[in-house]
mmCIF file as gemmi writes it, N, C-alpha and C atoms, coordinates in Angstrom:
data_model
loop_
_atom_site.group_PDB
_atom_site.id
_atom_site.type_symbol
_atom_site.label_atom_id
_atom_site.label_alt_id
_atom_site.label_comp_id
_atom_site.label_asym_id
_atom_site.label_entity_id
_atom_site.label_seq_id
_atom_site.pdbx_PDB_ins_code
_atom_site.Cartn_x
_atom_site.Cartn_y
_atom_site.Cartn_z
_atom_site.occupancy
_atom_site.B_iso_or_equiv
_atom_site.pdbx_formal_charge
_atom_site.auth_seq_id
_atom_site.auth_asym_id
_atom_site.pdbx_PDB_model_num
ATOM 1 N N . MET Axp A 1 ? -48.937 -21.538 -48.047 1 0 ? 1 A 1
ATOM 2 C CA . MET Axp A 1 ? -46.853 -22.444 -48.131 1 0 ? 1 A 1
ATOM 3 C C . MET Axp A 1 ? -46.663 -23.242 -48.982 1 0 ? 1 A 1
ATOM 4 N N . ALA Axp A 2 ? -45.911 -22.692 -49.436 1 0 ? 2 A 1
ATOM 5 C CA . ALA Axp A 2 ? -44.669 -23.619 -50.558 1 0 ? 2 A 1
ATOM 6 C C . ALA Axp A 2 ? -44.033 -24.883 -50.233 1 0 ? 2 A 1
ATOM 7 N N . LYS Axp A 3 ? -44.009 -26.272 -50.507 1 0 ? 3 A 1
ATOM 8 C CA . LYS Axp A 3 ? -43.344 -27.058 -49.715 1 0 ? 3 A 1
ATOM 9 C C . LYS Axp A 3 ? -41.443 -26.271 -50.227 1 0 ? 3 A 1
ATOM 10 N N . PHE Axp A 4 ? -41.111 -26.823 -49.58 1 0 ? 4 A 1
ATOM 11 C CA . PHE Axp A 4 ? -39.215 -26.721 -49.577 1 0 ? 4 A 1
ATOM 12 C C . PHE Axp A 4 ? -39.013 -27.357 -50.972 1 0 ? 4 A 1
ATOM 13 N N . LYS Axp A 5 ? -38.252 -26.577 -51.102 1 0 ? 5 A 1
ATOM 14 C CA . LYS Axp A 5 ? -37.555 -27.582 -52.771 1 0 ? 5 A 1
ATOM 15 C C . LYS Axp A 5 ? -36.537 -27.752 -52.452 1 0 ? 5 A 1
ATOM 16 N N . PHE Axp A 6 ? -35.941 -27.662 -51.269 1 0 ? 6 A 1
ATOM 17 C CA . PHE Axp A 6 ? -34.318 -27.785 -51.015 1 0 ? 6 A 1
ATOM 18 C C . PHE Axp A 6 ? -33.671 -28.242 -49.872 1 0 ? 6 A 1
ATOM 19 N N . ASP Axp A 7 ? -33.342 -29.318 -49.531 1 0 ? 7 A 1
ATOM 20 C CA . ASP Axp A 7 ? -32.627 -29.996 -47.899 1 0 ? 7 A 1
ATOM 21 C C . ASP Axp A 7 ? -31.751 -29.511 -46.847 1 0 ? 7 A 1
ATOM 22 N N . LEU Axp A 8 ? -32.212 -29.806 -46.186 1 0 ? 8 A 1
ATOM 23 C CA . LEU Axp A 8 ? -30.771 -29.246 -45.369 1 0 ? 8 A 1
ATOM 24 C C . LEU Axp A 8 ? -29.201 -30.495 -45.502 1 0 ? 8 A 1
ATOM 25 N N . LYS Axp A 9 ? -28.3 -29.595 -45.523 1 0 ? 9 A 1
ATOM 26 C CA . LYS Axp A 9 ? -27.268 -29.805 -45.703 1 0 ? 9 A 1
ATOM 27 C C . LYS Axp A 9 ? -27.589 -30.008 -47.4 1 0 ? 9 A 1
ATOM 28 N N . GLN Axp A 10 ? -27.731 -30.33 -47.84 1 0 ? 10 A 1
ATOM 29 C CA . GLN Axp A 10 ? -27.985 -30.284 -49.765 1 0 ? 10 A 1
ATOM 30 C C . GLN Axp A 10 ? -27.437 -29.331 -49.892 1 0 ? 10 A 1
ATOM 31 N N . SER Axp A 11 ? -26.141 -29.651 -51.552 1 0 ? 11 A 1
ATOM 32 C CA . SER Axp A 11 ? -26.04 -28.423 -52.411 1 0 ? 11 A 1
ATOM 33 C C . SER Axp A 11 ? -26.383 -27.746 -52.782 1 0 ? 11 A 1
ATOM 34 N N . VAL Axp A 12 ? -26.138 -26.283 -53.38 1 0 ? 12 A 1
ATOM 35 C CA . VAL Axp A 12 ? -27.262 -25.138 -54.153 1 0 ? 12 A 1
ATOM 36 C C . VAL Axp A 12 ? -25.602 -24.715 -54.899 1 0 ? 12 A 1
ATOM 37 N N . ARG Axp A 13 ? -26.48 -24.373 -55.41 1 0 ? 13 A 1
ATOM 38 C CA . ARG Axp A 13 ? -25.802 -23.002 -56.586 1 0 ? 13 A 1
ATOM 39 C C . ARG Axp A 13 ? -26.467 -21.703 -56.647 1 0 ? 13 A 1
ATOM 40 N N . ILE Axp A 14 ? -26.062 -20.221 -55.905 1 0 ? 14 A 1
ATOM 41 C CA . ILE Axp A 14 ? -26.333 -19.128 -56.974 1 0 ? 14 A 1
ATOM 42 C C . ILE Axp A 14 ? -26.433 -18.711 -57.588 1 0 ? 14 A 1
ATOM 43 N N . ILE Axp A 15 ? -27.925 -18.22 -57.856 1 0 ? 15 A 1
ATOM 44 C CA . ILE Axp A 15 ? -27.435 -18.66 -59.777 1 0 ? 15 A 1
ATOM 45 C C . ILE Axp A 15 ? -27.562 -16.993 -60.543 1 0 ? 15 A 1
ATOM 46 N N . ALA Axp A 16 ? -26.949 -16.958 -59.257 1 0 ? 16 A 1
ATOM 47 C CA . ALA Axp A 16 ? -26.632 -15.004 -60.015 1 0 ? 16 A 1
ATOM 48 C C . ALA Axp A 16 ? -25.08 -15.376 -60.282 1 0 ? 16 A 1
ATOM 49 N N . SER Axp A 17 ? -24.574 -15.722 -59.066 1 0 ? 17 A 1
ATOM 50 C CA . SER Axp A 17 ? -23.371 -15.635 -59.192 1 0 ? 17 A 1
ATOM 51 C C . SER Axp A 17 ? -22.213 -16.84 -59.496 1 0 ? 17 A 1
ATOM 52 N N . GLY Axp A 18 ? -23.019 -18.173 -59.486 1 0 ? 18 A 1
ATOM 53 C CA . GLY Axp A 18 ? -22.102 -19.837 -59.631 1 0 ? 18 A 1
ATOM 54 C C . GLY Axp A 18 ? -22.084 -20.216 -58.841 1 0 ? 18 A 1
ATOM 55 N N . GLU Axp A 19 ? -21.673 -19.177 -57.694 1 0 ? 19 A 1
ATOM 56 C CA . GLU Axp A 19 ? -20.967 -19.591 -55.671 1 0 ? 19 A 1
ATOM 57 C C . GLU Axp A 19 ? -21.543 -21.511 -55.88 1 0 ? 19 A 1
ATOM 58 N N . GLN Axp A 20 ? -21.386 -21.758 -54.925 1 0 ? 20 A 1
ATOM 59 C CA . GLN Axp A 20 ? -21.993 -23.188 -54.324 1 0 ? 20 A 1
ATOM 60 C C . GLN Axp A 20 ? -21.658 -23.279 -53.407 1 0 ? 20 A 1
ATOM 61 N N . GLY Axp A 21 ? -22.892 -23.514 -51.751 1 0 ? 21 A 1
ATOM 62 C CA . GLY Axp A 21 ? -23.011 -23.985 -50.923 1 0 ? 21 A 1
ATOM 63 C C . GLY Axp A 21 ? -23.741 -24.761 -50.181 1 0 ? 21 A 1
ATOM 64 N N . ILE Axp A 22 ? -23.46 -24.762 -49.145 1 0 ? 22 A 1
ATOM 65 C CA . ILE Axp A 22 ? -24.503 -26.297 -47.96 1 0 ? 22 A 1
ATOM 66 C C . ILE Axp A 22 ? -25.633 -24.992 -47.908 1 0 ? 22 A 1
ATOM 67 N N . VAL Axp A 23 ? -27.303 -25.533 -47.685 1 0 ? 23 A 1
ATOM 68 C CA . VAL Axp A 23 ? -28.04 -25.261 -47.186 1 0 ? 23 A 1
ATOM 69 C C . VAL Axp A 23 ? -27.602 -25.469 -45.329 1 0 ? 23 A 1
ATOM 70 N N . ILE Axp A 24 ? -27.763 -25.268 -44.805 1 0 ? 24 A 1
ATOM 71 C CA . ILE Axp A 24 ? -27.926 -24.487 -43.714 1 0 ? 24 A 1
ATOM 72 C C . ILE Axp A 24 ? -29.455 -24.52 -42.492 1 0 ? 24 A 1
ATOM 73 N N . GLY Axp A 25 ? -30.108 -23.918 -42.527 1 0 ? 25 A 1
ATOM 74 C CA . GLY Axp A 25 ? -31.335 -23.873 -42.512 1 0 ? 25 A 1
ATOM 75 C C . GLY Axp A 25 ? -31.867 -23.394 -43.474 1 0 ? 25 A 1
ATOM 76 N N . ARG Axp A 26 ? -33.837 -23.135 -42.821 1 0 ? 26 A 1
ATOM 77 C CA . ARG Axp A 26 ? -34.584 -22.925 -43.755 1 0 ? 26 A 1
ATOM 78 C C . ARG Axp A 26 ? -35.94 -21.841 -43.434 1 0 ? 26 A 1
ATOM 79 N N . SER Axp A 27 ? -36.288 -21.406 -44.132 1 0 ? 27 A 1
ATOM 80 C CA . SER Axp A 27 ? -37.484 -20.059 -43.766 1 0 ? 27 A 1
ATOM 81 C C . SER Axp A 27 ? -38.586 -20.859 -44.197 1 0 ? 27 A 1
ATOM 82 N N . GLU Axp A 28 ? -39.648 -20.805 -43.775 1 0 ? 28 A 1
ATOM 83 C CA . GLU Axp A 28 ? -40.841 -21.006 -44.184 1 0 ? 28 A 1
ATOM 84 C C . GLU Axp A 28 ? -42.172 -19.393 -43.986 1 0 ? 28 A 1
ATOM 85 N N . HIS Axp A 29 ? -42.421 -19.004 -45.299 1 0 ? 29 A 1
ATOM 86 C CA . HIS Axp A 29 ? -43.717 -17.601 -45.119 1 0 ? 29 A 1
ATOM 87 C C . HIS Axp A 29 ? -45.053 -17.988 -45.739 1 0 ? 29 A 1
ATOM 88 N N . VAL Axp A 30 ? -45.739 -17.405 -45.159 1 0 ? 30 A 1
ATOM 89 C CA . VAL Axp A 30 ? -46.745 -17.008 -45.434 1 0 ? 30 A 1
ATOM 90 C C . VAL Axp A 30 ? -47.099 -16.65 -47.362 1 0 ? 30 A 1
ATOM 91 N N . ALA Axp A 31 ? -46.803 -15.015 -46.975 1 0 ? 31 A 1
ATOM 92 C CA . ALA Axp A 31 ? -46.859 -14.302 -47.976 1 0 ? 31 A 1
ATOM 93 C C . ALA Axp A 31 ? -44.831 -13.902 -49.047 1 0 ? 31 A 1
ATOM 94 N N . ALA Axp A 32 ? -44.425 -15.33 -48.075 1 0 ? 32 A 1
ATOM 95 C CA . ALA Axp A 32 ? -43.412 -14.965 -49.816 1 0 ? 32 A 1
ATOM 96 C C . ALA Axp A 32 ? -42.326 -15.975 -49.444 1 0 ? 32 A 1
ATOM 97 N N . ASP Axp A 33 ? -41.27 -16.3 -50.493 1 0 ? 33 A 1
ATOM 98 C CA . ASP Axp A 33 ? -40.814 -16.864 -50.973 1 0 ? 33 A 1
ATOM 99 C C . ASP Axp A 33 ? -40.323 -17.694 -50.381 1 0 ? 33 A 1
ATOM 100 N N . ASN Axp A 34 ? -40.016 -19.126 -49.598 1 0 ? 34 A 1
ATOM 101 C CA . ASN Axp A 34 ? -39.424 -19.711 -48.698 1 0 ? 34 A 1
ATOM 102 C C . ASN Axp A 34 ? -37.805 -19.276 -48.843 1 0 ? 34 A 1
ATOM 103 N N . GLN Axp A 35 ? -37.091 -19.095 -47.773 1 0 ? 35 A 1
ATOM 104 C CA . GLN Axp A 35 ? -35.816 -18.862 -47.895 1 0 ? 35 A 1
ATOM 105 C C . GLN Axp A 35 ? -35.216 -19.691 -47.484 1 0 ? 35 A 1
ATOM 106 N N . TYR Axp A 36 ? -33.252 -19.67 -47.073 1 0 ? 36 A 1
ATOM 107 C CA . TYR Axp A 36 ? -32.389 -20.567 -47.326 1 0 ? 36 A 1
ATOM 108 C C . TYR Axp A 36 ? -30.918 -20.105 -46.464 1 0 ? 36 A 1
ATOM 109 N N . HIS Axp A 37 ? -30.628 -20.503 -45.586 1 0 ? 37 A 1
ATOM 110 C CA . HIS Axp A 37 ? -29.584 -19.719 -45.074 1 0 ? 37 A 1
ATOM 111 C C . HIS Axp A 37 ? -28.809 -20.85 -45.521 1 0 ? 37 A 1
ATOM 112 N N . VAL Axp A 38 ? -27.944 -20.228 -46.577 1 0 ? 38 A 1
ATOM 113 C CA . VAL Axp A 38 ? -26.724 -21.252 -47.499 1 0 ? 38 A 1
ATOM 114 C C . VAL Axp A 38 ? -25.385 -20.437 -46.813 1 0 ? 38 A 1
ATOM 115 N N . ARG Axp A 39 ? -23.934 -21.338 -46.783 1 0 ? 39 A 1
ATOM 116 C CA . ARG Axp A 39 ? -22.838 -20.777 -45.93 1 0 ? 39 A 1
ATOM 117 C C . ARG Axp A 39 ? -22.071 -21.692 -47.595 1 0 ? 39 A 1
ATOM 118 N N . TYR Axp A 40 ? -21.497 -20.856 -47.996 1 0 ? 40 A 1
ATOM 119 C CA . TYR Axp A 40 ? -20.425 -20.792 -48.848 1 0 ? 40 A 1
ATOM 120 C C . TYR Axp A 40 ? -19.501 -19.576 -49.019 1 0 ? 40 A 1
ATOM 121 N N . LYS Axp A 41 ? -18.486 -20.524 -50.348 1 0 ? 41 A 1
ATOM 122 C CA . LYS Axp A 41 ? -17.163 -19.103 -50.443 1 0 ? 41 A 1
ATOM 123 C C . LYS Axp A 41 ? -17.013 -17.739 -51.17 1 0 ? 41 A 1
ATOM 124 N N . CYS Axp A 42 ? -17.188 -17.174 -50.99 1 0 ? 42 A 1
ATOM 125 C CA . CYS Axp A 42 ? -17.449 -16.364 -51.957 1 0 ? 42 A 1
ATOM 126 C C . CYS Axp A 42 ? -16.687 -16.338 -52.79 1 0 ? 42 A 1
ATOM 127 N N . VAL Axp A 43 ? -16.612 -15.76 -53.836 1 0 ? 43 A 1
ATOM 128 C CA . VAL Axp A 43 ? -15.504 -15.578 -55.043 1 0 ? 43 A 1
ATOM 129 C C . VAL Axp A 43 ? -14.07 -15.073 -54.746 1 0 ? 43 A 1
ATOM 130 N N . ASP Axp A 44 ? -14.026 -13.873 -53.411 1 0 ? 44 A 1
ATOM 131 C CA . ASP Axp A 44 ? -13.04 -13.584 -53.286 1 0 ? 44 A 1
ATOM 132 C C . ASP Axp A 44 ? -12.23 -13.826 -52.52 1 0 ? 44 A 1
ATOM 133 N N . GLY Axp A 45 ? -13.307 -15.202 -52.01 1 0 ? 45 A 1
ATOM 134 C CA . GLY Axp A 45 ? -12.149 -16.476 -50.664 1 0 ? 45 A 1
ATOM 135 C C . GLY Axp A 45 ? -13.044 -16.276 -49.721 1 0 ? 45 A 1
ATOM 136 N N . ARG Axp A 46 ? -13.882 -15.386 -48.585 1 0 ? 46 A 1
ATOM 137 C CA . ARG Axp A 46 ? -13.977 -15.546 -48.022 1 0 ? 46 A 1
ATOM 138 C C . ARG Axp A 46 ? -15.282 -16.632 -47.369 1 0 ? 46 A 1
ATOM 139 N N . ALA Axp A 47 ? -15.338 -16.935 -46.46 1 0 ? 47 A 1
ATOM 140 C CA . ALA Axp A 47 ? -16.136 -17.475 -45.895 1 0 ? 47 A 1
ATOM 141 C C . ALA Axp A 47 ? -18.003 -16.845 -45.884 1 0 ? 47 A 1
ATOM 142 N N . VAL Axp A 48 ? -19.382 -17.5 -46.111 1 0 ? 48 A 1
ATOM 143 C CA . VAL Axp A 48 ? -20.145 -16.677 -45.828 1 0 ? 48 A 1
ATOM 144 C C . VAL Axp A 48 ? -21.366 -16.965 -45.886 1 0 ? 48 A 1
ATOM 145 N N . GLU Axp A 49 ? -21.837 -16.967 -45.082 1 0 ? 49 A 1
ATOM 146 C CA . GLU Axp A 49 ? -23.27 -17.441 -44.861 1 0 ? 49 A 1
ATOM 147 C C . GLU Axp A 49 ? -24.464 -15.96 -45.092 1 0 ? 49 A 1
ATOM 148 N N . ALA Axp A 50 ? -25.614 -16.471 -45.747 1 0 ? 50 A 1
ATOM 149 C CA . ALA Axp A 50 ? -26.649 -15.493 -46.09 1 0 ? 50 A 1
ATOM 150 C C . ALA Axp A 50 ? -27.929 -15.897 -46.47 1 0 ? 50 A 1
ATOM 151 N N . TRP Axp A 51 ? -28.969 -15.739 -46.305 1 0 ? 51 A 1
ATOM 152 C CA . TRP Axp A 51 ? -30.09 -15.785 -46.896 1 0 ? 51 A 1
ATOM 153 C C . TRP Axp A 51 ? -29.672 -15.376 -48.17 1 0 ? 51 A 1
ATOM 154 N N . TRP Axp A 52 ? -31.378 -16.746 -49.027 1 0 ? 52 A 1
ATOM 155 C CA . TRP Axp A 52 ? -31.485 -16.004 -49.955 1 0 ? 52 A 1
ATOM 156 C C . TRP Axp A 52 ? -32.843 -16.99 -50.153 1 0 ? 52 A 1
ATOM 157 N N . THR Axp A 53 ? -33.337 -16.221 -51.764 1 0 ? 53 A 1
ATOM 158 C CA . THR Axp A 53 ? -35.261 -16.826 -52.082 1 0 ? 53 A 1
ATOM 159 C C . THR Axp A 53 ? -34.689 -18.071 -52.288 1 0 ? 53 A 1
ATOM 160 N N . GLN Axp A 54 ? -36.451 -18.811 -52.412 1 0 ? 54 A 1
ATOM 161 C CA . GLN Axp A 54 ? -35.29 -20.157 -53.223 1 0 ? 54 A 1
ATOM 162 C C . GLN Axp A 54 ? -35.721 -20.117 -54.831 1 0 ? 54 A 1
ATOM 163 N N . THR Axp A 55 ? -35.819 -18.597 -55.59 1 0 ? 55 A 1
ATOM 164 C CA . THR Axp A 55 ? -36.165 -18.069 -56.292 1 0 ? 55 A 1
ATOM 165 C C . THR Axp A 55 ? -34.561 -18.33 -57.221 1 0 ? 55 A 1
ATOM 166 N N . ALA Axp A 56 ? -32.898 -17.757 -56.472 1 0 ? 56 A 1
ATOM 167 C CA . ALA Axp A 56 ? -32.186 -17.332 -56.664 1 0 ? 56 A 1
ATOM 168 C C . ALA Axp A 56 ? -31.186 -19.024 -56.12 1 0 ? 56 A 1
ATOM 169 N N . LEU Axp A 57 ? -32.124 -19.4 -55.59 1 0 ? 57 A 1
ATOM 170 C CA . LEU Axp A 57 ? -31.576 -20.915 -55.93 1 0 ? 57 A 1
ATOM 171 C C . LEU Axp A 57 ? -31.587 -21.799 -57.548 1 0 ? 57 A 1
ATOM 172 N N . SER Axp A 58 ? -30.64 -22.444 -57.08 1 0 ? 58 A 1
ATOM 173 C CA . SER Axp A 58 ? -30.869 -24.068 -58.149 1 0 ? 58 A 1
ATOM 174 C C . SER Axp A 58 ? -30.064 -25.301 -57.332 1 0 ? 58 A 1
ATOM 175 N N . ALA Axp A 59 ? -30.059 -26.337 -58.046 1 0 ? 59 A 1
ATOM 176 C CA . ALA Axp A 59 ? -29.908 -27.339 -56.955 1 0 ? 59 A 1
ATOM 177 C C . ALA Axp A 59 ? -28.515 -27.509 -57.806 1 0 ? 59 A 1
ATOM 178 N N . VAL Axp A 60 ? -27.604 -27.988 -57.088 1 0 ? 60 A 1
ATOM 179 C CA . VAL Axp A 60 ? -26.443 -28.981 -57.071 1 0 ? 60 A 1
ATOM 180 C C . VAL Axp A 60 ? -26.192 -30.597 -57.691 1 0 ? 60 A 1
ATOM 181 N N . PRO Axp A 61 ? -26.475 -30.479 -59.269 1 0 ? 61 A 1
ATOM 182 C CA . PRO Axp A 61 ? -26.059 -32.357 -59.306 1 0 ? 61 A 1
ATOM 183 C C . PRO Axp A 61 ? -25.267 -33.458 -58.494 1 0 ? 61 A 1
ATOM 184 N N . VAL Axp A 62 ? -25.979 -34.437 -58.249 1 0 ? 62 A 1
ATOM 185 C CA . VAL Axp A 62 ? -25.38 -35.424 -56.961 1 0 ? 62 A 1
ATOM 186 C C . VAL Axp A 62 ? -24.038 -36.03 -58.655 1 0 ? 62 A 1
ATOM 187 N N . GLU Axp A 63 ? -23.505 -35.412 -57.855 1 0 ? 63 A 1
ATOM 188 C CA . GLU Axp A 63 ? -22.776 -36.699 -58.655 1 0 ? 63 A 1
ATOM 189 C C . GLU Axp A 63 ? -22.395 -37.942 -57.939 1 0 ? 63 A 1
ATOM 190 N N . VAL Axp A 64 ? -22.587 -39.017 -58.851 1 0 ? 64 A 1
ATOM 191 C CA . VAL Axp A 64 ? -22.843 -40.539 -59.066 1 0 ? 64 A 1
ATOM 192 C C . VAL Axp A 64 ? -21.817 -41.526 -58.85 1 0 ? 64 A 1
ATOM 193 N N . LYS Axp A 65 ? -20.069 -41.28 -57.819 1 0 ? 65 A 1
ATOM 194 C CA . LYS Axp A 65 ? -19.141 -42.289 -58.56 1 0 ? 65 A 1
ATOM 195 C C . LYS Axp A 65 ? -19.921 -43.672 -59.207 1 0 ? 65 A 1
ATOM 196 N N . ALA Axp A 66 ? -18.883 -44.232 -59.944 1 0 ? 66 A 1
ATOM 197 C CA . ALA Axp A 66 ? -18.945 -45.509 -60.015 1 0 ? 66 A 1
ATOM 198 C C . ALA Axp A 66 ? -18.126 -46.083 -60.212 1 0 ? 66 A 1
ATOM 199 N N . LYS Axp A 67 ? -18.955 -47.602 -59.525 1 0 ? 67 A 1
ATOM 200 C CA . LYS Axp A 67 ? -18.291 -48.869 -58.858 1 0 ? 67 A 1
ATOM 201 C C . LYS Axp A 67 ? -16.835 -49.197 -59.882 1 0 ? 67 A 1
ATOM 202 N N . PRO Axp A 68 ? -15.559 -49.579 -59.608 1 0 ? 68 A 1
ATOM 203 C CA . PRO Axp A 68 ? -14.765 -49.626 -60.016 1 0 ? 68 A 1
ATOM 204 C C . PRO Axp A 68 ? -15.172 -50.83 -60.395 1 0 ? 68 A 1
ATOM 205 N N . ALA Axp A 69 ? -14.307 -51.864 -61.583 1 0 ? 69 A 1
ATOM 206 C CA . ALA Axp A 69 ? -14.852 -53.177 -62.086 1 0 ? 69 A 1
ATOM 207 C C . ALA Axp A 69 ? -14.38 -53.927 -61.121 1 0 ? 69 A 1
ATOM 208 N N . PRO Axp A 70 ? -15.182 -54.836 -60.733 1 0 ? 70 A 1
ATOM 209 C CA . PRO Axp A 70 ? -14.995 -56.344 -59.919 1 0 ? 70 A 1
ATOM 210 C C . PRO Axp A 70 ? -13.327 -57.422 -60.951 1 0 ? 70 A 1
ATOM 211 N N . LYS Axp A 71 ? -12.312 -57.307 -60.075 1 0 ? 71 A 1
ATOM 212 C CA . LYS Axp A 71 ? -11.525 -58.399 -60.54 1 0 ? 71 A 1
ATOM 213 C C . LYS Axp A 71 ? -11.482 -59.737 -60.857 1 0 ? 71 A 1
ATOM 214 N N . ALA Axp A 72 ? -11.451 -59.944 -61.593 1 0 ? 72 A 1
ATOM 215 C CA . ALA Axp A 72 ? -11.351 -61.515 -62.081 1 0 ? 72 A 1
ATOM 216 C C . ALA Axp A 72 ? -10.505 -62.226 -61.043 1 0 ? 72 A 1
ATOM 217 N N . PRO Axp A 73 ? -11.398 -62.856 -61.408 1 0 ? 73 A 1
ATOM 218 C CA . PRO Axp A 73 ? -10.213 -64.283 -60.059 1 0 ? 73 A 1
ATOM 219 C C . PRO Axp A 73 ? -9.511 -64.596 -60.736 1 0 ? 73 A 1
ATOM 220 N N . ARG Axp A 74 ? -8.129 -64.922 -59.679 1 0 ? 74 A 1
ATOM 221 C CA . ARG Axp A 74 ? -6.827 -65.076 -60.214 1 0 ? 74 A 1
ATOM 222 C C . ARG Axp A 74 ? -6.67 -66.645 -61.023 1 0 ? 74 A 1
ATOM 223 N N . LYS Axp A 75 ? -6.496 -67.117 -61.789 1 0 ? 75 A 1
ATOM 224 C CA . LYS Axp A 75 ? -6.059 -68.388 -61.572 1 0 ? 75 A 1
ATOM 225 C C . LYS Axp A 75 ? -4.638 -68.65 -61.313 1 0 ? 75 A 1
ATOM 226 N N . PRO Axp A 76 ? -4.884 -70.114 -60.274 1 0 ? 76 A 1
ATOM 227 C CA . PRO Axp A 76 ? -3.66 -70.792 -59.721 1 0 ? 76 A 1
ATOM 228 C C . PRO Axp A 76 ? -2.346 -70.323 -60.405 1 0 ? 76 A 1
ATOM 229 N N . ARG Axp A 77 ? -1.94 -70.757 -60.603 1 0 ? 77 A 1
ATOM 230 C CA . ARG Axp A 77 ? -0.805 -70.748 -61.282 1 0 ? 77 A 1
ATOM 231 C C . ARG Axp A 77 ? 0.526 -72.564 -61.577 1 0 ? 77 A 1
ATOM 232 N N . ALA Axp A 78 ? 0.865 -72.781 -62.838 1 0 ? 78 A 1
ATOM 233 C CA . ALA Axp A 78 ? 0.679 -73.818 -62.965 1 0 ? 78 A 1
ATOM 234 C C . ALA Axp A 78 ? 2.116 -74.332 -63.24 1 0 ? 78 A 1
ATOM 235 N N . VAL Axp A 79 ? 2.065 -75.179 -62.009 1 0 ? 79 A 1
ATOM 236 C CA . VAL Axp A 79 ? 3.985 -76.23 -61.677 1 0 ? 79 A 1
ATOM 237 C C . VAL Axp A 79 ? 4.69 -76.883 -62.596 1 0 ? 79 A 1
ATOM 238 N N . LYS Axp A 80 ? 5.662 -75.719 -62.818 1 0 ? 80 A 1
ATOM 239 C CA . LYS Axp A 80 ? 6.075 -76.957 -64.412 1 0 ? 80 A 1
ATOM 240 C C . LYS Axp A 80 ? 7.03 -78.901 -63.301 1 0 ? 80 A 1
ATOM 241 N N . PRO Axp A 81 ? 6.427 -79.303 -64.632 1 0 ? 81 A 1
ATOM 242 C CA . PRO Axp A 81 ? 7.273 -80.561 -64.205 1 0 ? 81 A 1
ATOM 243 C C . PRO Axp A 81 ? 7.963 -81.039 -63.584 1 0 ? 81 A 1
ATOM 244 N N . ALA Axp A 82 ? 9.181 -80.326 -64.166 1 0 ? 82 A 1
ATOM 245 C CA . ALA Axp A 82 ? 11.328 -80.334 -63.253 1 0 ? 82 A 1
ATOM 246 C C . ALA Axp A 82 ? 10.81 -79.742 -61.902 1 0 ? 82 A 1
ATOM 247 N N . ALA Axp A 83 ? 10.481 -78.944 -61.677 1 0 ? 83 A 1
ATOM 248 C CA . ALA Axp A 83 ? 9.823 -77.99 -60.101 1 0 ? 83 A 1
ATOM 249 C C . ALA Axp A 83 ? 9.716 -79.037 -59.741 1 0 ? 83 A 1
ATOM 250 N N . ALA Axp A 84 ? 8.022 -79.949 -60.361 1 0 ? 84 A 1
ATOM 251 C CA . ALA Axp A 84 ? 7.412 -80.987 -59.393 1 0 ? 84 A 1
ATOM 252 C C . ALA Axp A 84 ? 8.336 -81.388 -59.179 1 0 ? 84 A 1
ATOM 253 N N . ALA Axp A 85 ? 8.947 -82.318 -59.929 1 0 ? 85 A 1
ATOM 254 C CA . ALA Axp A 85 ? 10.159 -84.078 -59.222 1 0 ? 85 A 1
ATOM 255 C C . ALA Axp A 85 ? 10.759 -83.495 -58.031 1 0 ? 85 A 1
ATOM 256 N N . ALA Axp A 86 ? 11.457 -81.86 -58.12 1 0 ? 86 A 1
ATOM 257 C CA . ALA Axp A 86 ? 12.634 -81.535 -57.225 1 0 ? 86 A 1
ATOM 258 C C . ALA Axp A 86 ? 12.049 -81.731 -55.77 1 0 ? 86 A 1
ATOM 259 N N . VAL Axp A 87 ? 10.504 -80.982 -55.875 1 0 ? 87 A 1
ATOM 260 C CA . VAL Axp A 87 ? 10.014 -80.759 -54.064 1 0 ? 87 A 1
ATOM 261 C C . VAL Axp A 87 ? 9.559 -82.514 -54.347 1 0 ? 87 A 1
ATOM 262 N N . THR Axp A 88 ? 9.084 -83.664 -54.708 1 0 ? 88 A 1
ATOM 263 C CA . THR Axp A 88 ? 8.784 -83.981 -53.793 1 0 ? 88 A 1
ATOM 264 C C . THR Axp A 88 ? 10.614 -85.453 -53.93 1 0 ? 88 A 1
ATOM 265 N N . LYS Axp A 89 ? 10.881 -84.977 -54.282 1 0 ? 89 A 1
ATOM 266 C CA . LYS Axp A 89 ? 12.675 -86.186 -53.514 1 0 ? 89 A 1
ATOM 267 C C . LYS Axp A 89 ? 13.285 -85.633 -52.403 1 0 ? 89 A 1
């Protein structure tokens, strides 16, 4: 028995069609490829669930979102001397 190549809830691509879906179930067999139950949107827009062999699927690379650059600390605003004199009177 081969180890599972894909995890539950993992995004996969159907090699033959390029459609993408999520693994919602797995099945292992003694004398056959592991199989994966995949939920995906068909090319014609229908929602589909189907079993696919491990060799019919490929992993979808996980997108790593870049962290936003940290903001520079704000500099305190300088008070004009004339404005400071008016405040103290």
